[in-house]
C-alpha positions in Angstrom: 120.3 125.3 80.7 117.0 125.2 82.9 114.9 122.5 82.0 111.3 121.8 83.8 109.7 118.4 83.3 106.2 118.4 83.5 104.1 115.3 84.2 100.7 114.4 85.5 102.3 112.3 88.7 105.0 110.4 89.8 103.3 108.2 92.2 104.8 104.8 91.7 101.5 103.0 91.0 101.3 104.7 87.9 104.3 102.5 86.4 107.0 103.2 83.8 106.1 107.0 82.9 106.7 108.4 86.4 109.7 106.0 87.3 111.7 107.5 84.1 111.0 111.0 84.9 112.5 111.1 87.9 115.3 108.6 86.8 115.8 111.3 83.8 116.0 114.0 86.1 118.7 112.5 87.9 120.5 111.6 84.8 120.3 115.1 83.5 121.4 116.8 86.8 124.4 114.4 87.2 124.9 115.9 83.3 124.9 119.4 84.4 121.5 120.2 83.5 119.4 122.3 85.9 116.3 120.2 85.8 113.0 120.2 87.9 109.7 118.2 87.9 106.7 120.0 88.5 103.7 117.4 89.0 100.5 116.3 91.2 100.6 114.2 93.8 97.8 111.8 92.2 98.1 108.6 94.1 95.2 106.8 92.5 92.2 107.5 94.8 94.5 109.2 97.5 97.8 111.6 97.3 101.3 111.4 97.8 102.9 111.5 101.5 105.3 114.3 100.2 105.8 118.2 100.5 103.8 120.1 98.7 103.7 123.4 96.9 107.4 123.8 97.2 110.7 122.8 95.5 112.0 120.1 97.7 114.1 117.1 97.2 112.1 113.8 96.2 113.8 110.6 95.2 117.3 112.1 95.0 115.9 114.8 92.6 114.2 118.4 92.6 110.4 118.4 92.6 107.7 120.6 93.1 104.1 118.5 93.6 100.8 120.4 93.8 97.1 118.8 94.7 95.2 116.8 92.4 91.6 118.5 92.9 89.3 116.3 90.5 89.4 113.5 88.3 91.9 110.4 88.3 92.1 110.4 84.5 92.5 114.1 84.1 94.1 115.3 86.9 93.1 118.4 87.0 95.1 120.8 89.2 94.8 124.7 89.2 97.4 125.1 91.7 100.1 123.8 89.1 98.4 125.4 86.5 98.8 129.0 88.1 102.5 127.9 89.2 103.4 127.1 85.3 102.0 130.6 84.4 103.6 132.0 87.0 107.2 130.4 86.6 107.7 128.8 83.2 109.6 131.4 81.9 112.1 131.2 84.1 113.2 127.9 82.1 115.1 127.9 78.9 113.1 124.5 77.7 109.6 122.7 78.8 109.5 118.7 78.4 105.9 117.5 78.6 105.5 114.1 79.4 101.9 113.3 78.4 99.0 114.4 76.2 95.6 114.0 77.4 96.0 115.6 80.7 95.6 118.5 82.9 99.1 119.2 83.7 100.1 118.7 79.9 97.8 121.0 78.5 98.3 123.9 81.3 102.1 123.5 80.5 101.6 123.8 76.7 99.3 126.9 77.1 101.7 128.5 79.9 104.8 127.8 77.3 102.8 129.5 74.4 101.8 132.3 76.4 105.6 133.1 77.5 107.1 132.4 74.4 109.4 129.4 75.9 109.9 126.4 73.5 108.4 122.9 74.5 108.6 119.2 73.4 106.2 116.6 74.0 106.8 112.9 74.9 103.2 111.1 74.3 103.9 108.1 76.5 102.3 106.1 74.0 98.9 107.8 73.8 99.4 108.6 69.8 99.5 105.0 69.0 96.4 103.7 67.3 95.3 101.4 69.8 95.6 104.1 72.4 93.9 106.8 70.4 91.0 104.4 69.8 90.7 103.6 73.8 88.3 106.0 75.1 88.0 107.3 71.4 85.3 110.1 72.0 86.9 111.6 75.1 90.4 111.4 73.6 88.7 113.2 70.4 87.2 116.0 72.7 90.3 116.4 74.3 92.1 116.8 71.1 89.5 119.4 69.6 89.4 121.5 73.0 92.8 121.9 74.0 95.3 118.6 73.4 95.4 119.6 69.7 96.7 123.0 70.5 99.4 121.4 72.8 100.7 119.1 70.0 100.5 121.7 67.2 102.7 124.1 69.5 105.3 121.8 70.4 108.6 122.5 69.0 109.4 118.9 68.9 108.1 115.5 69.6 109.9 112.9 71.9 109.6 109.4 71.3 111.2 106.1 72.9 111.3 103.9 69.8 111.0 104.2 66.1 108.0 102.2 66.0 106.2 104.6 68.3 107.2 107.5 66.1 106.2 105.8 62.6 102.5 104.9 64.4 101.8 108.2 65.7 102.7 109.7 62.6 101.2 107.8 60.3 97.9 108.4 62.4 98.6 111.9 62.9 100.6 113.3 59.9 100.9 116.8 60.9 102.7 116.5 64.0 105.9 118.0 64.2 108.8 116.1 63.3 110.2 114.0 66.3 113.5 112.5 67.8 113.7 108.9 69.3 115.9 108.7 72.2 115.0 105.7 74.7 114.8 105.6 78.4 116.9 104.5 81.1 117.4 102.3 83.8 119.8 102.7 86.9 122.9 100.8 86.9 121.5 98.6 89.6 119.4 96.7 87.3 122.4 95.5 85.4 123.2 91.8 86.1 127.0 92.1 86.6 129.2 90.1 83.7 131.7 89.6 86.7 129.3 88.6 89.4 128.3 84.7 89.6 124.8 83.9 87.8 122.3 84.4 90.2 120.4 81.1 90.9 117.5 81.0 88.6 113.9 79.5 89.5 111.3 78.0 87.1 109.4 80.9 87.0 107.3 82.9 84.4 107.3 86.8 85.5 104.7 89.6 84.9 106.0 92.7 86.1 104.4 96.1 86.1 101.2 98.2 86.0 97.9 95.7 85.9 95.8 97.1 83.2 93.8 95.7 80.7 96.4 96.9 78.0 99.0 94.7 79.3 96.7 91.7 78.7 97.7 89.7 81.7 94.5 87.4 81.4 96.2 86.4 78.4 99.2 85.5 80.3 97.0 83.5 82.6 95.4 81.3 79.9 98.6 80.9 78.4 100.5 79.3 81.6 96.9 77.4 82.1 97.7 75.7 78.9 101.0 74.6 79.9 99.8 72.6 82.1 98.8 69.6 80.1 102.5 68.9 79.8 104.0 67.5 82.7 107.4 68.6 82.0 106.2 72.0 83.3 104.7 70.8 86.3 107.3 72.2 88.8 107.0 75.9 86.8 105.2 78.9 88.6 104.0 82.4 87.2 104.5 85.1 89.5 102.5 88.4 88.8 104.0 91.4 90.1 102.2 94.6 90.2 98.8 96.8 91.4 95.8 98.1 89.4 92.1 98.5 89.3 90.3 96.7 91.7 87.7 95.1 89.4 90.3 94.1 86.8 92.6 92.5 89.8 89.1 90.8 90.9 88.9 89.6 87.5 92.5 88.2 86.9 92.2 86.2 90.1 88.8 84.8 88.9 90.7 83.8 85.7 94.2 82.2 87.9 91.8 80.5 90.0 89.7 78.6 87.1 92.4 76.5 85.1 94.7 73.6 85.6 97.6 75.4 87.1 95.6 77.6 89.7 98.0 76.7 92.4 101.1 77.8 90.7 100.0 81.1 90.0 100.7 84.1 92.7 100.0 87.5 92.7 102.6 89.4 94.9 101.4 92.8 94.7 103.5 96.0 94.0 107.2 95.5 94.4 110.1 97.5 94.2 113.6 98.3 95.2 115.8 94.7 96.4 112.6 92.6 96.2 112.0 94.0 92.3 115.5 93.1 91.6 115.2 89.4 93.1 112.2 88.9 91.1 113.9 89.7 88.0 117.1 88.3 88.6 115.7 84.9 89.6 112.6 84.7 87.1 113.7 82.6 83.8 111.3 84.3 81.7 109.3 87.5 81.4 106.0 88.2 79.6 104.8 90.9 78.5 102.3 90.5 75.6 100.5 94.3 75.7 98.3 95.6 73.1 100.2 98.6 73.1 103.7 99.4 75.0 105.6 102.2 73.2 108.6 101.4 76.0 108.6 99.3 78.8 111.0 100.0 81.8 109.9 96.6 83.6 110.9 95.1 80.2 114.2 96.9 79.8 115.0 95.8 83.6 114.4 92.2 82.9 116.7 92.5 79.9 119.4 93.9 81.8 118.9 90.9 84.3 119.7 88.9 81.5 116.1 87.5 82.1 114.8 86.6 78.3 111.1 87.9 77.3 108.5 87.1 75.4 106.9 90.6 73.9 104.0 91.0 71.2 104.2 93.3 68.4 102.4 95.7 70.3 105.1 96.6 72.3 107.2 98.6 70.3 110.6 97.6 70.9 109.6 93.9 69.6 111.2 94.3 66.4 114.7 95.4 67.8 114.3 92.5 70.8 113.8 90.0 67.9 116.7 91.2 66.0 119.1 90.9 69.0 118.0 87.5 69.9 116.9 88.5 73.3 113.5 86.8 73.3 110.7 85.8 71.4 107.5 87.7 70.0 104.0 86.2 69.6 102.3 87.2 66.5 99.0 85.8 66.7 97.4 83.9 64.6 100.5 83.2 63.3 102.5 82.2 66.4 100.5 82.2 69.8 101.3 83.1 73.3 100.7 79.8 74.6 102.8 78.1 71.9 106.1 80.6 72.6 105.5 79.9 76.4 105.6 76.2 75.9 108.8 76.6 73.3 110.7 78.6 75.7 109.8 76.9 78.9 111.1 73.5 77.1 114.6 74.7 76.1 116.7 75.8 78.8 119.8 76.3 76.3 117.5 78.8 74.5 116.5 80.7 78.1 120.2 81.1 78.7 121.3 82.0 75.0 118.8 84.4 75.2 119.4 85.5 78.3 123.0 86.7 77.9 121.7 88.2 74.4 119.1 90.6 76.3 122.1 91.7 78.7 124.3 92.9 76.0 121.0 94.2 74.1 120.4 96.4 77.3 123.4 97.9 77.6 122.2 101.2 75.6 119.6 101.8 78.3 122.1 103.1 80.5 121.2 106.7 81.9 124.5 108.6 81.5 124.3 107.6 77.2 120.4 108.4 77.6 121.3 111.6 79.2 123.6 112.9 76.5 121.2 112.1 73.9 118.4 114.0 75.6 121.2 116.9 76.1 121.8 116.9 72.3 117.9 116.8 71.5 117.4 119.8 73.6 120.1 121.7 72.2 118.7 120.9 68.7 115.4 122.4 70.0 117.1 125.2 71.3 119.8 126.2 69.1 118.7 125.0 65.9 115.0 125.2 65.8 114.7 126.3 61.9 116.5 123.0 60.9 114.5 119.6 60.8 114.9 117.4 63.5 116.5 114.0 63.0 115.5 111.1 65.2 118.2 109.9 67.8 118.7 106.3 69.2 119.5 106.1 72.9 123.5 106.7 72.1 122.6 110.2 70.2 123.3 108.7 66.8 120.3 109.5 63.8 117.7 106.7 63.6 116.3 105.8 60.5 
């Protein structure tokens, strides 16, 4: 089976979606699928340092990268569109990652013209919160081209049940979807046979710094803990990169409260530094307005680090059911209240951390790859039968 993955960019600055498609391709190739990534070199205002216009090895997988000519949000690439038109028929199936992007729209158009089936992973962009953000732009794109992309798909790929139900409630005309979670590398998992990592009194926020992540709410909640002397030796570490103006606003918020000396920004981290942060922190916080999955969140869970999440995180109900963390549902339960509750109980942190590690097992890449292969088989071989949802292990999701 030859499968082409199309995504607007694979630059690390774009967070989970870029990281996930690389890991997905590696896992699929290990499972015997001939998988290739087609993308642009967009990397914020610049371009990735890589080879262009030719298939090559990239981060231990196969990719072809084209120049982005215009727009950070739309990532217009005429070279990518031309290549898709010329080569998409060489693949059995195309897996499109994103909706409101030139790469995605061009992939759908090329597939429909060549009769190649494709499925769309919307990356949470069909959640009501996301659709209402930059609403007019998205309505225009939906009317011009994104609607045809979605209506022409053979299936939708969601990464959680909540992502699917929210999208289908807002856009009931969508093709029925499958739910297959994303995976993380085995290196992310704290081994059960190794000594426990020395934990530090650190609250960690890690990932792309964007207003939808509500980093300012984390800072405000951490400042609120400063009134209690029990938490005087705790630190807040914020790891990630984002828009310069937003980073400046976060810096001002951090400097304006009582815990200013205990809040640090460490920039983008990867590799061993990333794992060390996840394994030494005692708590991970992600109160996002909207998060369809969250790779950094899953990496924290695999590191046996319990989490605080908002209901906007589509895995919140599963995390709560697994006892792997806390869910802040303002105004009933505020983030600052839950943060103080968590920091006050070493026993709760340890217990929920152990449960987090067990819950994360379902997100190992081999299990996810098997579910993806089954999803592809359903699209290719049984397209007339309504697709059922699948969890990460390939069982039906209800």
